[in-house]
KEKE-3310 file (N, C-alpha, C; in steps of 0.2 Angstrom, whole numbers, plus 5000, padded with zeros to 4 digits):
npx = (5511:5502:5493:5503:5506:5494:5491:5502:5497:5487:5493:5498:5489:5480:5491:5492:5479:5479:5487:5482:5471:5475:5480:5474:5462:5452:5454:5461:5476:5475:5466:5471:5483:5479:5469:5459:5457:5443:5435:5442:5452:5457:5451:5438:5431:5421:5425:5437:5440:5449:5464:5476:5488:5493:5490:5474:5458:5448:5431:5424:5416:5401:5398:5412:5421:5416:5421:5424:5413:5403:5390:5382:5375:5361:5363:5357:5347:5347:5333:5324:5312:5318:5331:5348:5359:5361:5348:5337:5320:5314:5310:5300:5292:5289:5279:5269:5268:5264:5252:5244:5245:5235:5224:5221:5220:5210:5200:5201:5195:5182:5177:5178:5168:5157:5158:5155:5142:5135:5135:5128:5116:5112:5112:5101:5091:5092:5088:5074:5068:5072:5061:5050:5049:5048:5034:5028:5029:5023:5011:5007:5007:4997:4988:4977:4973:4963:4958:4958:4970:4979:4979:4987:4998:5002:5004:5015:5024:5025:5032:5043:5050:5053:5062:5072:5075:5079:5091:5099:5100:5107:5118:5126:5126:5120:5108:5102:5093:5082:5065:5061:5048:5038:5042:5036:5022:5020:5023:5011:5001:5004:5002:4987:4981:4986:4979:4965:4966:4969:4959:4948:4941:4935:4942:4951:4961:4953:4957:4969:4980:4976:4974:4986:4998:4995:4992:5006:5015:5011:5014:5029:5031:5029:5039:5051:5049:5050:5064:5070:5066:5072:5085:5086:5084:5093:5106:5111:5108:5116:5118:5107:5095:5089:5086:5081:5069:5056:5044:5027:5032:5024:5021:5023:5032:5047:5049:5035:5028:5021:5009:4999:4993:4992:4982:4970:4966:4962:4951:4944:4941:4935:4922:4920:4919:4919:4909:4911:4918:4909:4912:4916:4929:4937:4935:4936:4949:4955:4951:4957:4970:4969:4966:4977:4989:4989:4994:5006:5018:5019:5028:5041:5043:5042:5053:5063:5061:5066:5080:5095:5102:5093:5098:5094:5096:5099:5096:5086:5077:5072:5067:5054:5049:5045:5036:5025:5023:5017:5006:4999:4994:4984:4976:4971:4965:4954:4947:4938:4932:4927:4915:4911:4916:4905:4896:4886:4877:4873:4879:4890:4899:4912:4920:4921:4929:4940:4946:4947:4958:4969:4971:4975:4986:4993:4995:5002:5014:5018:5027:5039:5038:5042:5054:5062:5061:5070:5080:5084:5084:5095:5104:5108:5111:5096:5087:5077:5067:5065:5051:5039:5029:5018:5030:5030:5035)
npy = (4719:4729:4727:4728:4740:4748:4744:4748:4762:4762:4762:4772:4782:4777:4780:4793:4798:4793:4801:4814:4812:4810:4822:4833:4846:4843:4829:4817:4822:4835:4840:4835:4842:4855:4857:4867:4873:4873:4883:4881:4890:4902:4913:4908:4908:4903:4890:4894:4904:4906:4913:4909:4897:4892:4889:4889:4882:4889:4890:4885:4899:4904:4907:4909:4906:4916:4929:4931:4936:4933:4924:4927:4921:4932:4938:4936:4946:4955:4954:4950:4938:4934:4930:4933:4939:4932:4924:4933:4939:4950:4954:4945:4946:4962:4962:4955:4963:4975:4972:4966:4980:4987:4980:4983:4996:4998:4992:5000:5011:5006:5005:5019:5025:5018:5021:5035:5033:5029:5038:5050:5041:5041:5055:5057:5050:5056:5070:5066:5061:5069:5078:5071:5067:5079:5082:5072:5078:5089:5084:5078:5089:5098:5094:5087:5075:5076:5074:5085:5088:5084:5095:5103:5097:5094:5107:5109:5099:5107:5119:5114:5108:5120:5126:5115:5119:5133:5128:5121:5131:5142:5138:5130:5141:5143:5142:5131:5119:5123:5128:5144:5149:5141:5145:5159:5154:5148:5157:5166:5156:5155:5169:5173:5163:5166:5177:5176:5166:5174:5183:5176:5162:5150:5141:5134:5123:5112:5108:5112:5117:5125:5137:5147:5140:5134:5147:5152:5142:5144:5156:5157:5146:5156:5167:5158:5153:5166:5171:5161:5163:5175:5173:5165:5176:5186:5185:5175:5174:5172:5157:5153:5143:5147:5144:5132:5131:5136:5136:5137:5149:5156:5168:5177:5190:5183:5174:5176:5165:5157:5163:5159:5148:5155:5163:5157:5150:5158:5164:5151:5151:5162:5160:5146:5143:5138:5144:5146:5155:5164:5177:5186:5189:5184:5169:5166:5168:5160:5148:5151:5148:5137:5130:5136:5129:5116:5115:5123:5115:5111:5117:5117:5101:5101:5106:5098:5088:5094:5093:5088:5077:5072:5071:5075:5086:5081:5087:5094:5086:5081:5092:5095:5082:5083:5094:5086:5075:5085:5087:5075:5073:5083:5080:5067:5071:5079:5070:5065:5076:5085:5088:5098:5110:5118:5127:5144:5142:5129:5118:5106:5106:5114:5106:5095:5099:5104:5090:5084:5093:5091:5077:5076:5082:5075:5061:5068:5067:5053:5047:5054:5050:5037:5036:5043:5038:5028:5034:5039:5027:5020:5030:5038:5049:5057:5051:5056:5050:5053:5061:5064:5076:5084:5086:5082:5071)
npz = (4757:4755:4765:4777:4775:4778:4790:4798:4795:4802:4815:4816:4816:4828:4836:4836:4839:4852:4858:4857:4863:4876:4878:4874:4874:4881:4886:4899:4904:4901:4910:4922:4923:4924:4935:4936:4926:4924:4931:4944:4949:4960:4959:4958:4946:4931:4919:4916:4922:4932:4940:4946:4945:4932:4916:4909:4906:4892:4888:4873:4862:4856:4841:4839:4827:4820:4817:4831:4837:4851:4861:4876:4892:4898:4911:4928:4936:4953:4964:4956:4953:4965:4963:4964:4975:4986:4996:4990:4988:4984:4972:4967:4979:4977:4970:4973:4984:4979:4975:4985:4992:4982:4983:4999:4997:4989:4998:5009:5002:4999:5011:5014:5007:5012:5025:5024:5018:5029:5039:5032:5031:5047:5049:5041:5048:5063:5057:5056:5066:5076:5072:5074:5089:5094:5090:5097:5108:5109:5106:5117:5128:5123:5114:5120:5114:5104:5087:5078:5081:5070:5060:5064:5067:5054:5049:5058:5050:5036:5042:5046:5035:5028:5035:5035:5021:5022:5030:5023:5012:5016:5022:5013:5005:4993:4981:4972:4963:4968:4967:4964:4961:4968:4979:4979:4977:4990:5000:4996:5002:5014:5018:5016:5023:5036:5037:5038:5051:5060:5062:5063:5069:5063:5056:5063:5073:5085:5097:5110:5102:5093:5101:5101:5095:5084:5076:5078:5071:5059:5056:5058:5047:5037:5039:5038:5023:5018:5019:5014:5001:5000:5001:4989:4980:4983:4990:4985:4971:4961:4958:4958:4947:4935:4921:4923:4930:4924:4924:4918:4910:4898:4888:4899:4909:4911:4925:4931:4930:4939:4940:4932:4941:4951:4948:4942:4952:4963:4957:4957:4972:4975:4971:4975:4991:5008:5023:5035:5045:5040:5036:5021:5014:5023:5024:5008:5007:5017:5010:4997:5001:5003:4992:4984:4991:4986:4975:4974:4974:4962:4952:4958:4958:4944:4940:4948:4937:4926:4928:4920:4925:4934:4949:4965:4979:4993:5006:5000:4996:5008:5012:5002:5004:5019:5016:5006:5018:5028:5021:5018:5031:5034:5025:5030:5041:5034:5027:5036:5040:5030:5027:5035:5028:5022:5010:5010:5006:5010:5002:4999:4991:4992:5002:4994:4984:4991:4998:4986:4978:4987:4987:4973:4973:4982:4973:4964:4969:4972:4965:4968:4984:4983:4977:4986:4998:4995:4992:5006:5013:5008:5009:4998:4983:4980:4965:4953:4938:4923:4913:4900:4893:4903:4914:4928:4941)
capx = (5514:5497:5491:5506:5506:5488:5493:5507:5496:5482:5495:5501:5483:5480:5496:5490:5472:5480:5490:5475:5464:5477:5485:5469:5459:5446:5459:5463:5480:5473:5463:5475:5487:5477:5461:5457:5453:5435:5434:5444:5456:5455:5445:5430:5427:5418:5425:5444:5440:5454:5466:5482:5489:5495:5485:5468:5454:5443:5426:5423:5411:5396:5401:5419:5424:5413:5423:5424:5407:5399:5384:5382:5369:5360:5366:5351:5346:5345:5328:5320:5310:5320:5339:5354:5361:5358:5341:5332:5314:5312:5305:5292:5288:5288:5274:5265:5268:5261:5243:5242:5242:5232:5219:5221:5219:5202:5197:5199:5191:5175:5174:5175:5162:5151:5157:5150:5135:5133:5135:5122:5110:5113:5111:5093:5087:5092:5082:5067:5069:5070:5052:5044:5051:5045:5028:5025:5030:5017:5004:5005:5004:4994:4984:4970:4971:4958:4958:4960:4977:4982:4979:4992:5005:5003:5007:5022:5028:5026:5036:5049:5052:5055:5067:5077:5077:5084:5099:5102:5102:5110:5122:5129:5125:5118:5101:5103:5088:5076:5062:5058:5040:5036:5042:5032:5015:5020:5023:5006:4997:5005:5000:4983:4979:4986:4975:4961:4966:4971:4954:4943:4940:4931:4946:4958:4960:4948:4962:4973:4986:4971:4974:4989:5002:4994:4995:5015:5019:5012:5021:5035:5033:5027:5045:5055:5048:5051:5070:5072:5064:5075:5092:5088:5084:5096:5113:5112:5105:5119:5117:5100:5095:5083:5086:5076:5063:5053:5037:5022:5034:5022:5015:5020:5038:5052:5048:5030:5025:5018:5003:4995:4993:4989:4977:4964:4964:4960:4945:4939:4940:4931:4915:4917:4921:4915:4907:4913:4919:4904:4915:4918:4935:4940:4932:4940:4957:4957:4950:4963:4976:4969:4969:4984:4995:4988:4998:5013:5024:5020:5035:5047:5043:5044:5061:5066:5060:5070:5087:5098:5104:5088:5099:5091:5100:5096:5090:5080:5072:5069:5062:5049:5046:5041:5028:5021:5019:5011:4999:4995:4990:4979:4971:4968:4961:4949:4944:4933:4930:4926:4907:4910:4915:4899:4895:4882:4868:4873:4882:4897:4905:4919:4922:4923:4934:4947:4948:4950:4965:4974:4972:4978:4995:4996:4995:5007:5019:5019:5034:5044:5039:5045:5062:5064:5062:5074:5087:5084:5085:5103:5109:5113:5107:5089:5086:5070:5068:5060:5044:5038:5023:5017:5035:5029:5038)
capy = (4725:4733:4725:4732:4749:4749:4742:4756:4767:4762:4761:4778:4785:4776:4783:4801:4799:4793:4807:4820:4810:4810:4828:4838:4850:4838:4826:4817:4826:4842:4842:4834:4848:4861:4856:4875:4878:4873:4887:4881:4896:4907:4918:4904:4910:4898:4891:4897:4912:4906:4919:4907:4891:4891:4889:4888:4883:4894:4887:4888:4902:4902:4913:4911:4907:4921:4937:4932:4938:4927:4924:4926:4920:4936:4939:4937:4952:4955:4958:4948:4932:4931:4928:4937:4944:4926:4921:4938:4938:4955:4953:4943:4951:4967:4963:4953:4967:4980:4968:4969:4987:4989:4978:4986:5005:4998:4989:5007:5014:5004:5006:5027:5026:5014:5026:5042:5034:5029:5046:5051:5038:5043:5061:5057:5047:5061:5076:5065:5058:5075:5081:5065:5068:5086:5081:5068:5081:5095:5082:5075:5094:5104:5091:5083:5070:5076:5074:5090:5089:5082:5099:5106:5092:5095:5114:5108:5096:5112:5124:5108:5108:5127:5127:5112:5122:5138:5127:5119:5136:5146:5134:5129:5146:5140:5141:5125:5115:5128:5133:5151:5149:5137:5149:5162:5150:5146:5165:5168:5152:5156:5176:5172:5159:5170:5185:5171:5164:5180:5187:5172:5155:5145:5135:5133:5116:5112:5105:5117:5119:5131:5144:5150:5136:5135:5154:5153:5138:5147:5163:5154:5145:5162:5168:5155:5154:5175:5170:5156:5167:5181:5170:5165:5180:5191:5185:5168:5175:5169:5150:5150:5139:5150:5139:5124:5135:5138:5133:5142:5154:5157:5175:5181:5191:5179:5173:5175:5158:5154:5168:5153:5144:5159:5168:5156:5147:5163:5165:5149:5152:5168:5157:5142:5143:5136:5149:5143:5163:5170:5183:5182:5190:5179:5163:5167:5171:5154:5144:5151:5147:5129:5128:5135:5124:5108:5116:5125:5112:5108:5121:5112:5094:5103:5110:5092:5084:5096:5092:5083:5072:5070:5071:5079:5087:5076:5091:5098:5082:5083:5098:5093:5078:5086:5096:5083:5074:5089:5088:5069:5073:5087:5075:5062:5076:5082:5065:5064:5083:5089:5088:5104:5114:5119:5135:5148:5138:5121:5115:5104:5105:5116:5100:5089:5102:5103:5084:5082:5097:5088:5070:5076:5084:5067:5057:5070:5066:5046:5044:5057:5048:5031:5037:5048:5033:5023:5037:5040:5021:5018:5036:5039:5056:5056:5052:5055:5048:5060:5060:5070:5078:5089:5086:5080:5066)
capz = (4759:4756:4772:4781:4776:4780:4797:4799:4796:4807:4820:4816:4818:4834:4841:4837:4841:4860:4861:4855:4868:4883:4879:4871:4879:4885:4890:4907:4905:4900:4915:4927:4923:4926:4935:4939:4919:4926:4937:4951:4951:4967:4958:4958:4940:4928:4913:4914:4926:4937:4943:4947:4943:4925:4908:4910:4899:4889:4885:4867:4863:4851:4834:4840:4821:4815:4820:4838:4842:4857:4864:4883:4894:4901:4920:4932:4941:4959:4964:4951:4955:4971:4960:4965:4981:4992:4995:4990:4986:4983:4964:4969:4986:4976:4966:4977:4990:4978:4974:4993:4993:4980:4989:5003:4995:4989:5004:5013:4999:5001:5019:5017:5006:5017:5033:5021:5018:5035:5040:5029:5033:5052:5047:5040:5054:5068:5057:5056:5075:5082:5070:5076:5095:5096:5087:5102:5115:5108:5106:5123:5131:5120:5110:5122:5110:5100:5081:5074:5080:5063:5056:5068:5064:5046:5048:5060:5047:5033:5046:5046:5028:5026:5041:5032:5016:5025:5032:5015:5007:5018:5024:5007:5002:4986:4979:4967:4965:4972:4963:4967:4959:4972:4988:4980:4979:4997:5003:4996:5005:5022:5021:5016:5028:5042:5037:5041:5055:5066:5063:5066:5073:5060:5054:5068:5077:5091:5104:5114:5099:5090:5106:5099:5093:5075:5072:5078:5068:5052:5055:5057:5039:5030:5038:5033:5017:5016:5022:5008:4995:4999:4998:4981:4974:4983:4991:4982:4966:4955:4959:4956:4941:4931:4917:4925:4936:4919:4924:4916:4906:4892:4886:4903:4910:4916:4933:4932:4928:4945:4939:4930:4945:4957:4945:4940:4957:4967:4954:4959:4978:4975:4968:4977:4997:5015:5026:5043:5047:5040:5034:5014:5015:5027:5021:5002:5009:5019:5004:4993:5004:5004:4987:4981:4994:4984:4966:4976:4974:4955:4948:4960:4954:4935:4939:4947:4931:4920:4929:4917:4929:4939:4955:4969:4985:4999:5009:4997:4996:5013:5012:5000:5009:5023:5014:5005:5024:5030:5015:5020:5038:5033:5020:5034:5043:5030:5024:5041:5043:5024:5027:5040:5024:5017:5007:5014:5003:5014:4997:5002:4984:4993:5004:4991:4979:4995:4997:4978:4978:4991:4983:4966:4974:4983:4967:4960:4973:4972:4961:4972:4988:4981:4976:4993:5002:4992:4993:5012:5015:5005:5012:4993:4982:4975:4958:4949:4932:4918:4910:4895:4894:4910:4916:4935:4942)
cpx = (5508:5493:5496:5508:5500:5488:5497:5503:5489:5485:5497:5494:5480:5483:5493:5483:5474:5483:5486:5470:5466:5479:5480:5466:5454:5450:5461:5470:5479:5470:5467:5482:5484:5470:5459:5453:5446:5432:5435:5450:5454:5450:5438:5426:5425:5420:5431:5444:5446:5460:5476:5482:5490:5490:5479:5464:5449:5438:5425:5416:5406:5398:5408:5423:5421:5413:5423:5419:5405:5394:5385:5376:5366:5361:5358:5353:5345:5337:5321:5318:5314:5328:5343:5353:5358:5351:5336:5327:5311:5307:5299:5289:5288:5282:5268:5262:5262:5252:5241:5241:5236:5225:5216:5218:5210:5199:5195:5195:5183:5171:5175:5170:5155:5151:5153:5143:5132:5131:5130:5116:5109:5110:5103:5088:5087:5087:5074:5065:5068:5064:5050:5044:5047:5037:5026:5025:5024:5011:5003:5004:5000:4987:4976:4969:4966:4960:4961:4968:4982:4983:4985:5001:5007:5006:5015:5026:5029:5034:5043:5054:5056:5060:5073:5080:5081:5091:5103:5104:5107:5118:5128:5131:5123:5111:5099:5097:5082:5072:5059:5049:5037:5037:5038:5024:5015:5018:5016:5000:4997:5002:4992:4979:4979:4980:4967:4960:4966:4964:4948:4945:4939:4937:4951:4955:4957:4951:4965:4978:4983:4971:4979:4995:5001:4996:5003:5018:5017:5015:5027:5037:5034:5036:5051:5054:5051:5059:5072:5071:5070:5083:5093:5088:5089:5103:5117:5110:5110:5120:5110:5099:5088:5080:5081:5069:5060:5046:5031:5024:5032:5018:5016:5030:5041:5050:5041:5026:5021:5011:4999:4991:4987:4983:4971:4962:4961:4952:4939:4937:4936:4923:4913:4922:4917:4913:4906:4915:4913:4906:4918:4924:4939:4940:4935:4948:4959:4956:4956:4970:4975:4970:4974:4989:4993:4993:5004:5018:5026:5027:5043:5048:5045:5051:5066:5067:5065:5078:5090:5099:5099:5090:5096:5095:5097:5092:5085:5076:5067:5065:5055:5046:5042:5033:5023:5018:5014:5005:4996:4991:4984:4974:4968:4962:4953:4944:4936:4930:4927:4918:4906:4913:4911:4898:4889:4874:4868:4876:4890:4900:4912:4923:4925:4930:4940:4949:4951:4958:4969:4975:4976:4987:4998:4999:5002:5015:5022:5026:5041:5045:5044:5052:5064:5066:5066:5081:5090:5087:5093:5108:5114:5108:5101:5090:5081:5071:5064:5057:5045:5031:5023:5023:5035:5032:5033)
cpy = (4730:4732:4729:4738:4749:4748:4748:4761:4768:4764:4767:4783:4784:4779:4792:4803:4799:4798:4813:4820:4811:4819:4834:4841:4847:4831:4823:4822:4834:4843:4842:4840:4853:4860:4862:4877:4877:4877:4886:4884:4898:4911:4914:4906:4902:4897:4895:4905:4910:4911:4916:4900:4888:4894:4887:4888:4888:4890:4890:4892:4901:4907:4914:4911:4912:4928:4936:4934:4931:4929:4923:4926:4927:4935:4941:4943:4953:4957:4954:4940:4928:4928:4934:4940:4937:4924:4928:4937:4944:4956:4951:4945:4958:4967:4960:4959:4974:4977:4969:4974:4989:4986:4982:4995:5004:4996:4995:5011:5014:5006:5014:5027:5022:5019:5032:5040:5032:5033:5049:5049:5039:5051:5062:5055:5053:5066:5072:5064:5064:5078:5077:5067:5074:5086:5078:5073:5087:5091:5079:5082:5098:5100:5089:5077:5069:5077:5078:5090:5088:5088:5104:5102:5093:5101:5112:5106:5103:5118:5118:5109:5113:5127:5122:5116:5129:5135:5126:5126:5142:5146:5133:5136:5145:5138:5135:5122:5117:5131:5141:5152:5146:5142:5154:5162:5149:5151:5166:5163:5153:5163:5175:5168:5163:5176:5181:5169:5169:5185:5183:5165:5149:5138:5132:5124:5117:5111:5112:5121:5125:5137:5149:5148:5137:5142:5155:5149:5141:5154:5161:5153:5152:5166:5165:5154:5161:5173:5166:5160:5174:5179:5167:5168:5186:5188:5179:5168:5170:5162:5148:5147:5142:5146:5134:5127:5139:5136:5138:5147:5155:5163:5178:5183:5185:5180:5174:5169:5155:5158:5163:5147:5149:5163:5165:5150:5153:5164:5157:5148:5157:5164:5150:5141:5141:5143:5149:5150:5167:5178:5183:5184:5183:5171:5163:5167:5164:5147:5143:5147:5138:5126:5128:5131:5119:5110:5120:5123:5110:5112:5117:5106:5096:5103:5102:5087:5087:5095:5087:5077:5068:5068:5076:5079:5085:5081:5095:5093:5081:5086:5096:5086:5079:5090:5091:5078:5077:5089:5081:5071:5077:5082:5070:5065:5078:5077:5065:5070:5088:5090:5096:5110:5115:5127:5138:5145:5132:5116:5114:5102:5108:5110:5096:5092:5102:5097:5083:5086:5094:5080:5071:5079:5077:5062:5062:5069:5058:5045:5047:5053:5040:5031:5040:5042:5029:5026:5038:5033:5018:5025:5038:5046:5052:5057:5050:5053:5053:5057:5065:5073:5084:5090:5085:5072:5061)
cpz = (4759:4765:4777:4782:4778:4789:4798:4800:4802:4814:4822:4819:4824:4839:4842:4840:4849:4862:4860:4861:4877:4884:4877:4876:4883:4888:4895:4909:4906:4906:4922:4928:4925:4928:4937:4934:4919:4931:4942:4954:4958:4968:4958:4951:4938:4921:4912:4918:4931:4937:4943:4945:4936:4920:4911:4904:4897:4887:4877:4867:4857:4847:4835:4833:4817:4818:4827:4842:4846:4860:4872:4885:4898:4909:4924:4936:4948:4959:4959:4952:4961:4969:4962:4972:4988:4990:4994:4985:4984:4977:4964:4973:4984:4973:4968:4984:4987:4977:4982:4994:4991:4982:4994:5003:4993:4994:5006:5009:4998:5007:5019:5013:5009:5023:5030:5021:5024:5039:5037:5030:5041:5052:5046:5045:5059:5066:5057:5062:5078:5079:5076:5084:5097:5094:5094:5107:5114:5109:5112:5128:5128:5115:5113:5118:5106:5092:5076:5076:5073:5059:5059:5066:5057:5045:5052:5053:5039:5036:5045:5041:5027:5030:5038:5025:5019:5026:5026:5013:5009:5022:5017:5002:4992:4985:4973:4968:4967:4968:4968:4966:4966:4978:4987:4980:4987:5001:5004:5001:5013:5024:5021:5021:5035:5042:5038:5047:5062:5068:5064:5068:5070:5057:5056:5071:5083:5097:5106:5109:5095:5094:5102:5096:5085:5073:5074:5075:5060:5051:5055:5051:5035:5033:5037:5026:5015:5015:5016:5002:4995:4997:4990:4976:4976:4984:4986:4975:4960:4954:4958:4949:4938:4925:4917:4928:4930:4920:4922:4912:4900:4890:4893:4904:4914:4924:4934:4931:4932:4945:4937:4934:4950:4954:4946:4947:4963:4964:4957:4968:4979:4974:4974:4984:5002:5017:5033:5046:5046:5037:5026:5013:5018:5024:5012:5004:5013:5014:4999:4995:5003:4996:4982:4983:4989:4977:4968:4974:4966:4951:4951:4958:4947:4937:4943:4940:4926:4921:4922:4920:4933:4947:4958:4975:4991:5004:5007:4995:5002:5015:5007:5002:5014:5022:5011:5013:5027:5028:5017:5027:5035:5028:5024:5039:5039:5027:5030:5042:5036:5024:5029:5033:5019:5015:5012:5011:5007:5008:4999:4997:4987:4997:5000:4986:4985:4996:4990:4976:4982:4988:4978:4967:4977:4979:4963:4962:4973:4969:4968:4978:4988:4983:4981:4997:5000:4994:5002:5015:5013:5006:5005:4990:4979:4969:4955:4941:4928:4914:4905:4898:4901:4914:4925:4935:4946)
residu = (SER:PHE:GLN:ASN:THR:ALA:HIS:GLY:THR:GLN:ASN:THR:THR:THR:ALA:GLN:HIS:SER:THR:MET:SER:SER:GLN:GLY:PRO:TYR:GLY:ARG:GLN:GLY:TYR:GLN:ALA:ASN:PRO:GLN:GLY:TYR:GLY:GLY:GLY:ALA:GLY:GLY:GLY:ALA:TYR:GLY:GLY:GLY:THR:GLN:GLY:GLY:SER:SER:TYR:THR:ALA:PRO:THR:TYR:GLY:GLN:GLY:TYR:GLY:ALA:SER:SER:TYR:SER:THR:PRO:ALA:PRO:GLN:ALA:GLY:THR:TYR:GLY:VAL:GLY:GLY:GLY:ASP:ASP:MET:SER:GLY:TYR:GLY:GLN:SER:ALA:GLY:ASP:TYR:GLN:ASN:ASP:LYS:SER:SER:THR:ASP:LYS:SER:LYS:GLY:GLY:LYS:LYS:SER:ILE:ALA:LEU:GLN:ALA:LEU:ASN:GLN:ASN:VAL:LEU:ILE:TRP:ALA:GLY:PHE:PHE:SER:ALA:SER:LEU:LEU:ILE:TYR:SER:LEU:LEU:SER:GLY:GLY:ASP:PHE:SER:PHE:LEU:MET:THR:TYR:GLY:ALA:MET:ALA:ARG:MET:PHE:GLY:PHE:GLY:ILE:LEU:ASN:VAL:LYS:THR:PHE:LYS:SER:GLN:ARG:ALA:THR:GLY:VAL:SER:ILE:LYS:SER:LEU:GLN:LEU:TYR:ALA:LEU:VAL:PHE:PHE:PHE:ARG:LEU:THR:SER:ILE:PHE:ARG:HIS:GLU:GLY:TYR:LEU:PRO:TYR:ASP:LYS:SER:GLY:ASP:TRP:LEU:TYR:HIS:PHE:ILE:GLU:LEU:MET:SER:LEU:ILE:PHE:THR:SER:ALA:ALA:LEU:TYR:GLY:CYS:MET:VAL:PRO:PHE:LYS:GLY:THR:TYR:GLN:HIS:ASP:LEU:ASP:ARG:PHE:GLY:GLU:PHE:ASN:VAL:PRO:PRO:GLY:PHE:GLY:ALA:ALA:TYR:LEU:ALA:GLY:PRO:ILE:LEU:VAL:VAL:ALA:ILE:PHE:ILE:HIS:PRO:ASN:LEU:ASN:ALA:ASP:PHE:LEU:SER:ASP:VAL:ALA:TRP:THR:TYR:ALA:MET:TYR:LEU:GLU:SER:THR:ALA:LEU:ILE:PRO:GLN:LEU:TYR:MET:PHE:GLN:LYS:GLN:ALA:SER:GLY:VAL:VAL:GLU:LEU:LEU:THR:ALA:HIS:PHE:VAL:ALA:ALA:LEU:GLY:PHE:GLY:ARG:LEU:MET:GLU:PHE:LEU:PHE:TRP:ILE:TYR:SER:TYR:HIS:GLU:LEU:ALA:SER:SER:THR:GLY:SER:ARG:LEU:PRO:GLY:TYR:LEU:ALA:LEU:PHE:SER:GLN:PHE:VAL:GLN:LEU:VAL:LEU:MET:VAL:ASP:PHE:PHE:TRP:TYR:TYR:TYR:LYS:ALA:VAL:ARG:SER:ALA:THR:PRO:LEU:VAL:LEU:PRO:THR:HIS:GLY:GLY:LEU:GLY:ILE:VAL)
# end
């Protein structure tokens, strides 16, 4: 009887199981009765999203037995990794586009910098090409091939340098980076030289340029120097960097530091000078200009060194380089002619001293010439290193 009872119970359980299997929500009859329960309705919804056709199946949700809260998968947003709205790839494409735009902007920026640098380089080349072209023209017309044209060539380089300085000062309307002390010393140089060569011919070039061109060049140099000095002291005084132009300002009134160079050199010129003009004042004036010119750039170089950044404006650098080039031309001339600078007693000490003073100036400018060459070659601002001590670059 126990087996019969168990067998009956098993049959009852099997029948119930068959009923649940055929009629339950996962049963064949359940699906056949409402095949739209899995999203087959006209609405095309998923898991009971149908709108027609009777009852529909709603998929069990997470947490349905816990307060009816449910978890739903976040709906994909259009424009993200190409999902939504058909085959829209705008999300990924946007990122790629941004990268391409950034890269394009960077390339344009680099290209712009290169273009600016190239324009600056072309400007540098044109400036010096114009000077050398004019030099060759004057040499072919007025020199006669004489070696003494190097004196005129050096004077032309100085005039060229002060011309650049005036362009820089008056075009930018700024006196930044310019030493008034150096301008004062150069004004004395040209003034005393002119007082000598206008009255006598002992220190003039031997070729045709010594007839009038050399006088004209020195006069124009004095005019350019005076104009630059005026610009720095009057209309653009507010931009003049007095705090950097402090060479020699020790126990002297502000702005008179150049007296430490002008005074002692005058004493040396009075006692050690050649005698080509056979006139004491004329010989001393020319010798004073020669010696003083060898030191006139020291305040400017000192000012360069005092700049915190060490950056020198390129036109100011052209100005200083032109003065140095002019001094180099004269030095080459006096290497072969220094023996003519003899005193009234026949001593060649004035010639040796003239060579020594010019050589010292060139040595002081060695660093400057190197960094100037690098700046012109790369069309970048000239940056000088800073040193201690005397403060010469």
